[in-house]
C-alpha positions as CSV (number, residue, x, y, z in Angstrom):
1,M,51.9,-105.6,-6.5
2,I,52.3,-101.8,-5.9
3,N,55.8,-100.5,-6.4
4,R,57.0,-99.0,-3.1
5,E,60.1,-98.0,-1.3
6,M,60.9,-98.2,2.4
7,L,62.3,-95.4,4.5
8,S,63.8,-96.4,7.9
9,L,64.0,-93.7,10.6
10,Q,65.7,-94.9,13.8
11,T,64.5,-92.8,16.7
12,E,64.5,-92.9,20.5
13,K,60.7,-92.2,20.4
14,A,58.7,-91.1,17.4
15,S,55.2,-91.0,16.1
16,V,54.2,-90.7,12.5
17,C,51.2,-89.0,10.9
18,C,51.1,-89.7,7.1
19,N,49.0,-88.1,4.4
20,K,46.3,-90.3,2.9
21,G,47.3,-92.3,-0.1
22,S,51.1,-92.1,0.3
23,V,51.6,-94.3,3.3
24,R,50.0,-97.7,3.5
25,R,51.6,-99.5,6.5
26,V,53.4,-98.4,9.7
27,S,55.1,-101.0,12.0
28,R,57.5,-100.8,14.9
29,M,60.2,-103.3,15.5
30,M,62.3,-102.6,18.6
31,E,63.5,-99.0,18.2
32,T,63.2,-98.8,14.4
33,L,60.2,-97.2,12.7
34,H,59.5,-98.4,9.2
35,V,57.4,-96.2,6.9
36,I,56.4,-97.6,3.5
37,I,56.0,-94.8,0.9
38,F,55.4,-94.3,-2.8
39,P,58.3,-92.7,-4.7
40,H,58.1,-88.9,-5.3
41,Q,55.3,-88.4,-2.8
42,P,55.6,-86.4,0.4
43,V,55.5,-88.0,3.9
44,V,54.4,-86.0,6.9
45,V,56.7,-87.0,9.8
46,T,55.9,-85.7,13.3
47,L,58.8,-86.2,15.7
48,D,58.7,-85.9,19.5
49,I,62.5,-86.3,19.7
50,P,64.7,-85.2,16.7
51,V,65.8,-87.8,14.3
52,C,69.2,-89.4,15.4
53,V,70.1,-91.7,12.4
54,C,68.8,-91.8,8.9
55,S,69.5,-94.9,6.7
56,W,68.0,-96.1,3.5
57,T,67.0,-99.7,2.7
58,L,67.3,-98.9,-1.0
59,P,69.9,-100.0,-3.5
60,G,72.5,-97.3,-3.6
61,P,71.2,-95.3,-0.6
62,D,73.7,-92.6,-1.3
63,N,71.7,-91.6,-4.4
64,Y,68.7,-90.5,-2.2
65,A,68.1,-87.8,0.4
66,L,65.3,-86.2,2.3
67,Q,64.3,-82.7,1.3
68,Y,61.6,-80.3,2.6
69,A,58.6,-80.4,0.3
70,D,57.4,-76.9,1.0
71,G,58.9,-73.5,0.6
72,V,62.7,-73.4,0.3
73,Q,63.4,-77.0,-0.5
74,T,66.5,-77.5,1.7
75,Y,68.2,-80.9,2.0
76,I,68.2,-82.7,5.3
77,T,71.8,-83.2,6.5
78,E,73.7,-84.1,9.6
79,S,74.1,-80.4,10.4
80,N,70.4,-79.4,10.2
81,R,68.5,-82.7,10.9
82,L,67.9,-81.6,14.5
83,D,66.0,-78.6,13.1
84,I,63.1,-80.8,11.8
85,K,59.9,-79.7,13.5
86,N,56.6,-81.3,14.2
87,G,54.5,-81.4,11.0
88,C,57.3,-80.9,8.5
89,I,56.6,-82.3,5.1
90,L,59.6,-84.2,3.7
91,R,60.2,-85.6,0.2
92,L,62.4,-88.5,-1.0
93,T,64.5,-87.1,-3.8
94,K,67.9,-87.3,-5.5
95,A,70.9,-86.8,-3.3
96,P,72.7,-83.4,-3.7
97,G,75.7,-85.1,-5.3
98,R,73.7,-87.0,-7.8
99,C,71.6,-83.8,-8.6
100,A,74.7,-81.8,-9.0
101,E,76.2,-84.4,-11.4
102,D,73.0,-84.5,-13.5
103,L,72.8,-80.8,-13.8
104,F,76.5,-80.5,-14.5
105,K,76.0,-82.8,-17.5
106,G,72.7,-81.1,-18.5
107,I,74.4,-77.7,-18.7
108,Q,76.9,-79.1,-21.2
109,S,74.3,-80.7,-23.4
110,S,74.3,-79.9,-27.1
111,D,70.5,-79.5,-26.9
112,S,69.7,-75.8,-26.0
113,G,66.4,-76.9,-24.5
114,V,68.1,-79.3,-22.1
115,R,70.7,-76.6,-21.2
116,C,67.9,-74.1,-20.5
117,D,66.0,-76.4,-18.3
118,S,69.1,-77.5,-16.4
119,L,70.2,-73.9,-15.8
120,K,66.7,-73.0,-14.7
121,E,66.6,-75.8,-12.2
122,L,70.2,-75.0,-11.1
123,A,69.1,-71.4,-10.3
124,T,66.4,-72.8,-8.0
125,V,68.4,-75.5,-6.2
126,S,71.5,-73.4,-5.8
127,T,69.9,-71.7,-2.8
128,D,70.7,-74.8,-0.8
129,V,74.2,-74.7,0.6
130,T,74.6,-78.6,0.6
131,F,73.9,-78.7,-3.2
132,A,76.1,-75.6,-3.7
133,Q,79.0,-77.4,-2.1
134,E,78.5,-80.4,-4.3
135,F,78.2,-78.4,-7.5
136,I,81.2,-76.2,-6.7
137,S,83.3,-79.2,-5.9
138,R,82.8,-80.3,-9.5
139,D,83.9,-76.8,-10.7
140,G,80.4,-76.1,-11.8
141,H,80.8,-72.4,-11.0
142,L,83.7,-72.3,-13.5
143,L,81.4,-73.8,-16.1
144,L,79.0,-71.0,-15.5
145,V,81.8,-68.4,-15.8
146,K,82.8,-69.9,-19.1
147,I,79.2,-69.6,-20.4
148,V,79.1,-65.9,-19.5
149,E,82.6,-65.3,-21.0
150,D,81.6,-67.0,-24.3
151,S,78.3,-65.1,-24.4
152,N,76.9,-67.5,-27.1
153,E,73.6,-68.2,-25.4
154,N,70.2,-66.5,-25.7
155,N,68.8,-64.1,-23.1
156,M,66.8,-66.7,-21.2
157,I,69.7,-69.1,-20.8
158,M,72.0,-66.2,-19.8
159,T,69.5,-65.0,-17.2
160,H,69.3,-68.5,-15.6
161,T,73.1,-68.8,-15.8
162,L,73.7,-65.5,-14.0
163,T,71.0,-66.2,-11.4
164,A,72.5,-69.6,-10.6
165,F,76.0,-68.1,-10.4
166,M,74.8,-65.4,-8.0
167,E,73.1,-67.9,-5.8
168,L,76.2,-70.2,-5.7
169,M,78.5,-67.3,-4.8
170,D,76.1,-66.0,-2.2
171,H,77.1,-68.9,0.1
172,G,80.6,-67.7,0.4
173,I,82.2,-71.0,-0.6
174,V,84.2,-69.4,-3.4
175,S,86.0,-66.1,-3.1
176,W,84.9,-63.3,-5.4
177,E,88.6,-62.4,-5.8
178,N,89.1,-65.5,-8.0
179,L,87.0,-64.1,-10.9
180,S,88.7,-63.4,-14.2
181,T,89.0,-59.9,-15.7
182,V,87.2,-61.2,-18.8
183,F,84.2,-62.2,-16.7
184,I,84.1,-58.9,-14.9
185,K,84.2,-57.1,-18.3
186,K,81.3,-59.2,-19.5
187,I,79.1,-58.5,-16.5
188,A,79.9,-54.8,-16.7
189,G,79.2,-54.9,-20.4
190,F,75.7,-56.2,-19.7
191,V,75.1,-53.3,-17.4
192,N,76.6,-50.7,-19.8
193,A,74.7,-52.0,-22.9
194,K,71.5,-50.1,-23.7
195,P,69.4,-52.8,-25.5
196,T,70.0,-55.5,-22.9
197,D,67.2,-57.7,-21.3
198,A,66.0,-56.2,-18.0
199,S,66.3,-59.6,-16.2
200,I,69.9,-59.9,-17.1
201,Q,70.7,-56.3,-16.0
202,Q,69.1,-56.9,-12.6
203,V,71.2,-59.9,-11.9
204,C,74.4,-58.3,-13.2
205,L,73.8,-55.2,-11.0
206,D,73.5,-57.6,-8.1
207,I,76.7,-59.4,-9.0
208,L,78.6,-56.1,-9.4
209,E,77.4,-54.9,-6.0
210,S,78.7,-58.1,-4.3
211,M,82.0,-57.7,-6.1
212,V,82.4,-54.1,-4.9
213,L,81.6,-55.0,-1.3
214,S,84.0,-58.0,-1.3
215,G,87.3,-56.2,-1.6
216,Q,89.3,-53.2,-2.8
217,S,90.8,-54.8,-5.9
218,L,87.4,-55.8,-7.3
219,F,86.0,-52.4,-6.4
220,L,88.7,-50.7,-8.5
221,Q,88.0,-53.0,-11.5
222,V,84.2,-52.5,-11.3
223,K,84.7,-48.7,-10.9
224,Q,86.9,-48.8,-14.1
225,E,84.5,-50.9,-16.1
226,V,81.1,-49.6,-15.2
227,T,80.2,-46.1,-16.5
228,M,78.4,-43.8,-14.1
229,E,76.4,-42.5,-17.0
230,R,74.7,-45.9,-17.4
231,L,74.0,-46.1,-13.7
232,I,72.3,-42.7,-13.8
233,A,70.4,-43.9,-16.9
234,H,69.2,-46.9,-15.0
235,L,67.7,-44.6,-12.4
236,Q,65.6,-42.9,-15.1
237,V,63.8,-46.1,-16.3
238,T,60.3,-47.0,-15.1
239,N,61.4,-50.5,-13.9
240,Q,61.6,-50.1,-10.1
241,Q,63.7,-53.3,-9.7
242,I,66.3,-51.8,-12.1
243,Q,66.2,-48.5,-10.3
244,T,66.7,-50.2,-6.9
245,K,69.6,-52.5,-8.1
246,A,71.3,-49.5,-9.7
247,M,71.0,-47.5,-6.5
248,A,72.4,-50.4,-4.5
249,L,75.5,-50.6,-6.7
250,L,76.0,-46.9,-6.6
251,M,75.8,-46.8,-2.8
252,A,78.2,-49.8,-2.6
253,V,80.7,-47.9,-4.7
254,L,80.3,-44.7,-2.7
255,Q,80.7,-46.5,0.7
256,T,83.7,-48.6,-0.5
257,A,85.6,-45.7,-2.1
258,G,88.3,-43.8,-0.3
259,D,87.9,-40.1,0.5
260,S,89.5,-38.8,-2.6
261,D,87.7,-41.3,-4.9
262,R,84.4,-40.6,-3.2
263,Q,84.9,-36.8,-3.7
264,D,85.6,-37.4,-7.4
265,I,82.5,-39.6,-7.8
266,F,80.3,-37.0,-6.1
267,S,81.7,-34.2,-8.3
268,F,80.9,-36.3,-11.4
269,L,77.4,-37.1,-10.1
270,N,76.7,-33.5,-9.4
271,K,77.7,-32.5,-12.9
272,K,75.3,-35.1,-14.2
273,N,72.5,-33.9,-12.0
274,L,71.9,-37.1,-10.1
275,R,69.9,-35.4,-7.5
276,Q,67.4,-34.0,-10.0
277,Y,67.0,-37.5,-11.6
278,I,66.2,-39.0,-8.3
279,Y,63.9,-36.2,-7.3
280,K,62.0,-36.5,-10.6
281,N,62.1,-40.3,-11.4
282,I,62.0,-41.9,-8.0
283,I,60.6,-39.5,-5.3
284,H,58.0,-38.0,-7.6
285,S,57.3,-41.1,-9.6
286,S,53.8,-42.5,-9.9
287,G,54.5,-45.5,-7.6
288,S,55.5,-45.3,-3.9
289,V,59.1,-45.6,-2.8
290,Q,59.8,-49.1,-1.7
291,D,61.6,-50.0,1.5
292,K,64.9,-50.9,-0.1
293,M,65.0,-47.8,-2.3
294,A,64.1,-45.7,0.8
295,H,67.1,-47.1,2.6
296,Y,69.4,-46.3,-0.3
297,L,68.1,-42.8,-0.5
298,Y,68.8,-42.5,3.2
299,V,72.4,-43.8,2.7
300,L,73.0,-41.3,-0.2
301,Q,71.7,-38.5,1.9
302,S,73.9,-39.6,4.9
303,V,77.1,-40.1,2.8
304,T,76.6,-36.7,1.1
305,L,76.0,-34.8,4.3
306,N,78.9,-36.4,5.9
307,H,81.1,-34.5,3.5
308,L,80.5,-31.6,5.8
309,E,82.0,-33.5,8.8
310,P,85.6,-32.3,8.3
311,R,84.5,-28.7,8.4
312,M,82.3,-29.4,11.4
313,R,85.2,-31.0,13.3
314,T,87.8,-28.3,12.4
315,P,88.1,-25.2,14.7
316,L,88.8,-21.8,13.3
317,D,92.5,-21.0,12.9
318,C,93.2,-17.5,14.1
319,Y,96.4,-17.4,12.1
320,S,94.6,-18.3,8.8
321,Q,94.4,-15.2,6.6
322,E,91.6,-16.7,4.5
323,Q,89.4,-17.3,7.5
324,R,90.1,-13.8,9.0
325,D,89.1,-12.3,5.6
326,I,85.8,-14.2,5.7
327,L,85.1,-12.8,9.2
328,H,85.9,-9.3,8.1
329,G,83.8,-9.9,5.0
330,L,80.8,-10.6,7.3
331,R,81.4,-7.4,9.1
332,Q,81.8,-5.3,6.0
333,A,78.7,-6.8,4.3
334,A,76.6,-5.7,7.3
335,F,77.9,-2.2,8.0
336,E,78.8,0.5,5.5
337,T,81.9,2.1,7.0
338,E,84.2,4.9,5.9
339,S,87.5,3.9,4.3
340,E,89.4,2.0,7.0
341,N,92.8,2.8,5.4
342,S,92.5,6.4,6.5
343,L,92.0,5.5,10.1
344,S,94.7,5.0,12.7
345,H,95.4,1.5,13.9
346,E,93.7,2.1,17.3
347,R,90.7,3.7,15.7
348,R,90.3,0.9,13.1
349,R,90.7,-1.7,15.9
350,S,88.1,0.0,18.0
351,L,85.7,0.2,15.1
352,C,86.1,-3.4,14.2
353,A,85.5,-4.5,17.8
354,K,82.3,-2.4,18.0
355,E,80.9,-3.8,14.8
356,F,81.7,-7.4,15.7
357,K,79.8,-6.8,18.9
358,K,76.8,-5.6,16.9
359,L,77.1,-8.8,14.8
360,G,76.6,-10.8,18.0
361,F,80.1,-12.2,18.6
362,S,80.9,-12.8,22.3
363,N,84.6,-12.1,22.0
364,N,84.4,-8.9,19.9
365,S,88.1,-8.2,20.1
366,N,88.9,-11.6,18.7
367,P,85.7,-13.1,17.1
368,G,87.6,-16.2,15.9
369,Q,87.5,-17.5,19.5
370,D,83.7,-18.0,19.1
371,L,84.3,-20.5,16.3
372,V,87.0,-22.6,18.1
373,R,84.4,-24.9,19.6
374,T,83.7,-28.1,17.6
375,P,81.2,-29.0,16.5
376,P,80.1,-26.8,14.6
377,G,83.6,-25.4,14.0
378,L,84.2,-23.9,10.6
379,L,80.8,-25.1,9.4
380,A,79.2,-22.2,11.3
381,L,81.5,-19.7,9.5
382,D,80.5,-21.3,6.2
383,T,76.8,-21.1,6.8
384,M,77.0,-17.4,8.0
385,F,79.1,-16.5,4.9
386,Y,76.6,-18.3,2.6
387,F,73.7,-16.4,4.1
388,A,75.5,-13.1,3.8
389,T,76.4,-13.7,0.1
390,R,73.4,-15.6,-1.1
391,Y,70.8,-13.4,0.6
392,P,72.6,-10.1,1.3
393,D,69.3,-8.1,1.8
394,A,68.0,-10.5,4.4
395,Y,71.4,-10.6,6.1
396,S,71.7,-6.8,6.3
397,R,68.1,-6.5,7.5
398,F,68.7,-9.1,10.3
399,V,71.9,-7.4,11.6
400,L,70.8,-3.8,11.3
401,E,67.3,-4.5,12.8
402,N,68.9,-6.1,15.9
403,S,71.7,-3.6,16.3
404,S,69.1,-0.8,16.6
405,R,67.2,-2.5,19.4
406,E,67.7,-2.0,23.1
407,D,70.7,-4.1,24.2
408,K,68.6,-6.5,26.3
409,H,66.3,-7.4,23.4
410,E,68.7,-7.7,20.5
411,C,69.1,-11.1,18.8
412,P,72.9,-11.9,18.5
413,F,73.4,-13.0,14.9
414,A,76.8,-14.7,15.3
415,R,75.9,-16.6,18.6
416,S,72.5,-17.6,17.1
417,S,74.1,-18.8,13.9
418,I,76.7,-20.9,15.6
419,Q,74.1,-22.6,17.8
420,L,71.7,-23.0,14.9
421,T,74.3,-24.7,12.8
422,L,75.0,-27.2,15.6
423,V,71.2,-27.9,15.9
424,L,70.9,-28.6,12.2
425,C,74.0,-30.9,12.3
426,E,72.3,-32.9,15.1
427,I,68.9,-33.0,13.3
428,L,70.5,-34.1,10.0
429,R,72.9,-36.5,11.8
430,I,76.0,-35.1,10.1
431,G,79.0,-37.2,11.1
432,E,77.0,-40.4,11.9
433,T,77.8,-43.6,10.1
434,P,74.9,-44.7,7.8
435,S,72.8,-47.3,9.5
436,E,72.1,-50.7,8.0
437,T,68.4,-50.5,8.7
438,R,67.3,-46.8,8.6
439,S,65.2,-45.5,5.7
440,D,64.1,-42.1,7.0
441,Y,65.4,-39.9,4.3
442,H,64.3,-36.3,3.8
443,P,62.7,-35.7,0.4
444,I,63.7,-32.0,0.7
445,F,67.4,-33.1,0.5
446,F,67.0,-34.1,-3.1
447,S,65.3,-30.8,-4.0
448,Q,68.4,-28.7,-3.0
449,D,72.1,-28.8,-4.0
450,R,73.2,-27.3,-0.6
451,L,70.6,-28.5,1.9
452,L,72.3,-27.5,5.1
453,E,73.1,-24.0,3.9
454,E,69.6,-23.4,2.5
455,L,68.0,-24.7,5.7
456,F,70.2,-22.4,7.7
457,C,69.1,-19.4,5.6
458,V,65.4,-20.2,6.3
459,C,65.9,-21.1,10.0
460,I,68.1,-18.1,10.9
461,Q,65.2,-15.8,9.8
462,L,62.8,-18.1,11.7
463,L,65.0,-17.7,14.8
464,N,64.8,-13.9,14.5
465,K,61.0,-14.1,14.1
466,T,60.6,-16.4,17.1
467,W,62.9,-14.2,19.2
468,K,60.7,-11.2,18.5
469,E,57.5,-13.2,19.2
470,M,59.0,-14.3,22.6
471,R,60.2,-10.8,23.4
472,A,63.4,-12.6,24.4
473,T,66.5,-11.2,26.1
474,Q,70.0,-12.6,26.2
475,E,69.0,-14.6,29.2
476,D,66.3,-16.4,27.2
477,F,68.7,-17.6,24.5
478,D,68.6,-21.3,25.4
479,K,64.7,-21.2,25.6
480,V,64.5,-19.6,22.1
481,M,66.9,-22.3,20.7
482,Q,64.7,-25.0,22.2
483,V,61.6,-23.6,20.5
484,V,63.4,-23.3,17.2
485,R,64.7,-26.9,17.4
486,E,61.1,-28.0,18.1
487,Q,59.8,-26.0,15.1
488,I,62.4,-27.5,12.7
489,T,62.0,-31.0,14.0
490,R,58.2,-31.0,13.8
491,T,58.2,-29.5,10.3
492,L,60.8,-32.0,8.9
493,A,58.7,-34.8,10.4
494,T,56.0,-33.9,7.9
495,K,58.4,-34.8,5.0
496,P,58.2,-31.5,3.0
497,T,59.3,-32.1,-0.6
498,S,60.6,-28.6,-1.3
499,L,62.4,-25.8,0.5
500,E,59.4,-23.4,-0.2
501,L,57.0,-25.9,1.4
502,F,59.3,-26.3,4.4
503,K,59.6,-22.5,4.7
504,N,55.8,-22.1,4.7
505,K,55.2,-24.8,7.2
506,V,57.9,-23.8,9.7
507,H,56.8,-20.2,9.7
508,A,53.2,-21.2,10.2
509,L,54.3,-23.1,13.3
510,N,55.0,-19.9,15.2
511,Y,55.7,-19.4,18.9
512,S,52.0,-19.1,19.8
513,E,51.3,-22.5,18.2
514,I,54.2,-24.0,20.2
515,L,52.7,-22.5,23.3
516,K,49.3,-24.0,22.5
517,L,50.9,-27.4,22.1
518,R,52.8,-27.1,25.3
519,Q,49.7,-25.8,27.2
520,T,47.7,-28.7,26.0
521,E,50.3,-31.2,27.2
522,R,50.6,-29.4,30.5
523,L,46.9,-29.3,31.1
524,H,46.7,-33.0,30.2
525,Q,49.5,-33.7,32.8
526,E,47.7,-31.7,35.5
527,E,44.4,-33.4,34.8
528,I,45.8,-36.9,34.9
529,L,47.7,-36.3,38.1
530,A,44.7,-35.5,40.3
531,P,44.3,-38.3,43.0
532,P,40.7,-39.3,41.9
533,V,41.8,-39.5,38.3
534,L,44.8,-41.6,39.3
535,E,42.5,-44.0,41.1
536,L,40.2,-44.2,38.1
537,K,43.3,-44.9,35.9
538,E,44.2,-47.9,38.1
539,R,40.7,-49.3,37.8
540,L,40.8,-48.9,34.0
541,K,44.3,-50.3,33.5
542,P,43.5,-54.1,33.5
543,E,40.8,-53.8,30.8
544,L,43.0,-51.6,28.6
545,L,46.1,-53.9,29.1
546,E,44.0,-56.8,27.9
547,L,43.0,-54.8,24.8
548,I,46.6,-54.1,24.1
549,R,47.4,-57.8,24.6
550,Q,44.8,-58.8,22.0
551,Q,46.1,-56.2,19.6
552,R,49.6,-57.6,19.9
553,L,48.4,-61.1,19.3
554,N,46.4,-60.0,16.3
555,R,49.4,-58.2,14.9
556,L,51.5,-61.4,15.3
557,C,48.8,-63.3,13.5
558,Q,49.1,-60.8,10.6
559,G,52.8,-61.4,10.5
560,T,55.8,-59.3,9.6
561,M,58.5,-59.4,6.9
562,F,62.0,-59.5,8.2
563,R,65.4,-59.2,6.5
564,K,68.5,-61.3,6.9
565,I,71.5,-59.2,7.2
566,S,74.9,-60.6,6.3
567,N,78.5,-59.3,6.4
568,R,78.9,-59.2,2.7
569,R,75.6,-57.8,1.5
570,R,73.4,-55.4,3.4
571,Q,70.1,-57.2,2.8
572,D,70.2,-60.6,1.3
573,K,67.0,-62.5,1.8
574,L,63.5,-61.8,3.1
575,W,61.6,-64.1,5.4
576,Y,58.1,-63.9,7.0
577,C,56.9,-64.9,10.4
578,R,53.4,-65.0,11.7
579,L,51.4,-66.6,14.5
580,S,48.7,-69.2,13.8
581,P,45.1,-68.1,14.4
582,N,44.8,-70.5,17.4
583,H,48.0,-69.0,18.9
584,K,49.7,-72.4,19.1
585,M,52.3,-72.2,16.3
586,L,54.8,-69.7,15.0
587,H,55.1,-70.2,11.2
588,Y,58.0,-68.7,9.3
589,G,59.9,-69.2,6.0
590,D,61.7,-67.4,3.2
591,V,59.7,-65.3,0.8
592,E,60.3,-63.2,-2.3
593,E,60.5,-59.4,-2.1
594,D,57.2,-58.7,-3.9
595,T,55.3,-61.1,-1.6
596,D,52.6,-59.3,0.4
597,N,51.1,-61.1,3.4
598,P,51.9,-64.7,2.3
599,P,49.3,-67.4,3.3
600,I,50.3,-69.4,6.4
601,E,50.3,-72.6,4.4
602,T,53.3,-71.3,2.3
603,L,55.5,-70.8,5.4
604,Q,57.3,-74.1,5.6
605,E,58.9,-73.8,9.1
606,K,57.0,-73.7,12.4
607,I,57.7,-73.7,16.1
608,P,55.1,-74.7,18.7
609,V,54.5,-71.9,21.2
610,A,54.6,-74.5,24.0
611,D,58.3,-75.2,23.1
612,I,59.4,-71.5,23.4
613,K,61.5,-71.2,26.6
614,G,62.6,-67.6,26.5
615,L,62.9,-64.3,24.8
616,L,66.2,-62.4,24.4
617,T,66.8,-58.9,23.2
618,G,69.7,-56.7,22.1
619,K,73.3,-57.8,22.9
620,D,72.0,-61.0,24.6
621,C,70.8,-62.4,21.3
622,P,72.9,-65.2,19.8
623,H,73.2,-63.5,16.4
624,M,74.5,-60.4,18.1
625,K,77.0,-62.2,20.2
626,E,78.4,-63.9,17.0
627,N,79.1,-60.5,15.5
628,K,80.1,-58.8,18.7
629,G,81.6,-55.4,18.0
630,K,80.4,-55.3,14.4
631,Q,76.8,-54.3,15.0
632,T,75.7,-50.7,15.5
633,K,73.6,-49.6,18.5
634,E,70.7,-49.2,16.2
635,V,70.8,-52.9,15.0
636,L,71.2,-54.0,18.6
637,D,68.1,-52.1,19.5
638,L,66.1,-54.0,16.8
639,A,67.4,-57.5,17.6
640,F,65.5,-60.2,19.5
641,S,65.6,-64.0,19.6
642,I,63.3,-66.7,20.9
643,M,64.8,-69.8,22.6
644,Y,63.0,-73.0,22.0
645,D,63.2,-76.7,22.8
646,V,66.5,-76.6,24.7
647,E,68.5,-73.4,25.3
648,E,70.9,-73.9,22.4
649,Y,68.2,-73.5,19.6
650,S,67.0,-70.0,18.7
651,L,65.1,-68.1,16.0
652,N,66.8,-64.8,15.5
653,F,65.1,-61.6,14.3
654,I,66.1,-58.1,13.3
655,A,62.9,-56.0,13.3
656,P,62.3,-53.6,10.4
657,S,61.6,-50.7,12.8
658,R,61.4,-50.0,16.5
659,T,57.6,-50.2,16.3
660,D,57.8,-53.8,15.0
661,F,60.3,-54.6,17.6
662,C,57.9,-53.5,20.4
663,L,55.0,-55.3,18.8
664,W,56.8,-58.6,18.5
665,T,58.5,-58.5,21.9
666,D,55.2,-57.6,23.6
667,G,53.3,-60.3,21.7
668,L,55.9,-63.0,22.5
669,S,55.8,-61.9,26.1
670,V,52.0,-62.4,26.2
671,L,52.5,-65.9,24.7
672,L,55.0,-66.7,27.4
673,G,52.7,-65.4,30.1
674,R,54.9,-62.4,30.9
675,E,54.2,-58.7,31.4
676,M,54.6,-56.4,28.3
677,S,57.5,-54.0,28.9
678,S,58.1,-52.0,25.7
679,E,58.0,-48.2,25.4
680,A,55.3,-48.5,22.7
681,M,53.0,-50.4,25.2
682,R,53.5,-47.7,27.8
683,S,52.8,-45.0,25.3
684,E,49.6,-46.7,23.9
685,L,48.4,-47.4,27.4
686,E,48.7,-43.7,28.3
687,I,46.9,-42.7,25.1
688,L,44.1,-45.2,25.8
689,L,43.8,-44.1,29.5
690,S,43.8,-40.5,28.5
691,M,41.0,-41.0,25.9
692,E,38.9,-43.1,28.3
693,I,39.3,-40.6,31.2
694,K,38.4,-37.7,28.9
695,L,35.2,-39.5,27.9
696,R,34.3,-40.2,31.5
697,L,35.0,-36.7,32.6
698,L,33.0,-35.0,29.8
699,D,30.2,-34.1,32.2
700,L,32.7,-32.5,34.6
701,E,34.1,-30.0,32.1
702,N,35.2,-26.8,33.8
703,V,34.4,-28.3,37.2
704,P,37.6,-28.5,39.4
705,I,38.3,-32.0,40.7
706,P,39.2,-31.9,44.4
707,D,42.3,-33.8,45.6
708,S,40.2,-35.7,48.1
709,A,36.6,-36.6,48.4
710,P,34.3,-34.1,50.2
711,V,33.6,-34.7,53.9
712,V,30.2,-36.2,54.6
713,P,28.3,-33.8,56.9
714,K,26.8,-34.9,60.2
715,P,23.1,-36.0,60.2
716,P,20.7,-33.2,61.2
717,S,19.2,-33.0,64.7
718,N,15.7,-33.6,63.3
719,Y,13.9,-34.4,60.0
720,N,11.0,-32.0,60.3
721,F,12.0,-30.5,56.9
722,C,11.0,-33.8,55.2
723,Y,7.8,-33.7,53.2
724,D,5.2,-36.3,54.0
725,F,3.9,-37.7,50.8
726,S,1.3,-39.9,52.5
727,Q,-1.0,-36.9,53.1
728,T,-3.0,-35.8,50.2
729,E,-3.3,-32.2,49.5
730,Q,-6.7,-30.7,50.2
């Protein structure tokens, strides 16, 4: 007789589809469904209504549990049993408590092979919160701490130990604050040590990052134990994982530190040439910059530039002797004047007012009033003074050239500098809190010690050049600033890697090029607004909208990798979601970071499209409501959720970018039979319509299109002018 076990699932209504060879008999008695299975073999259970009660007809049923057979092998519990979906493959396995007890004993075995295998399995199963609760209830995490503190194991065992510890702590069951000083010193020692295994260092950097983010006391201990020299050394290795983990820890330290501590850390990092190491070993490395590293580079750029915020928010103090001296220093650097000491008070005052007017200050008798507005505040004074001292020839040439022009065509240096500083602050987002999702760093930032000041020096000369090209007057000031902003924004969008490259590109994008771009856009607008063209657009729209719908569905079939964002760690896990080729199922599941386009079979969870009831975006999403007040506007703009089965169940997303948000919300709207409404859809529709119309109007080039169709003339009084082809020519 074949050895078999019986699983009893009591449901209101259920149907079972079992894989061949593992299920031999299915019978229904009243409301109980009996499935006979072989041990350790998967059963495919398809439920129309979620399972209500699970009971085992085995001796000691508490020793067994159901577990997902694919992907992340999560245990089925009372809290998640309603999440079982049609087609889920489940496996009969040891209960979490029994598994925790066995591993707890295996870790303490005298056989190193058994210890290694037990710790390796522990690192895998600790991702499940149910198991983690059971293992921690036996003080298993303290056993792992002891193994680390003793440091008597080989590198492989230590790697498994640290990985298991990190997974257990990641559930938030035990506070990081309870860790001993000895343990923290050991973890920091692994990071500081030079000849340490790379796998151990990766996990230790991860652990230290979580410690820093968990509280101020642990931050201070980690800051004391971990040497910044070693973190910088980790950025110089070729291992991208080590580089990324080291940058993550460094950013955690910078963001957690107070203002004074952060300033000290930055001073130290500047002395150690951190920027040059990043520029050489990460930005200009042989491999491309990964998403996580790009985010950390963005954070470093943002935190560094935000050091300028206090100056940007501080108005000039007219009673400050130091600030008055800087103002007069700008004047004296531009104009060679006779000794002012020999002049009378009135004569000296009149001379100063005249020269401040030539410098471009609006209030020439009290120029400090021009710098009272914040932003840019004192930052404008800093940039002007930097330009005057760093590039004195260019500064003198700018001022003297404009002071010799006619009044109506002179470019006011001071007024232009104040407004340009404000424009640069807005473009570089100075004063904004670093986003949790952005990764749009500027490579040029890491090529310069003082990016804002150097950009100002290039752009103030660009402004003077553009002013002359536009033959501008004082009334055209705002127009000139709009052109300069466009020149800077377009050039930075090309991601120049050096100041010289930025300078060449931004000067090449002169006013005539801007005019050409604007003229092209204007002609395009005039062309597409003609009534016959508008009518043609309406006829083309349905076909092009269908093309966009198909593209959205194809994009959903390719899938996207999403990140789970928690309160403790910025980016914990990765998961992938994609639409089945027949457009009937959404498949999703956790994946590793280096996974690229995982096969649909490896995604263990799925939701029938027919069960999707609604699509929510922004603050209406359940995961945004749970953290109300804690999410930035940027995260809200990337959040969306799908509601399925009944309204209380949802699958929550935070898109990697606004483009992915638009693609997914459009695609889900198509699946739900709704109209697409994203800005990306509208933009793409306009592009497609424009291309299609241009192709159809190629034969009408340089032919004016009338607003209305020509009037059909009246028929002629006779048709004698017609040629009779029936008569043959003689």
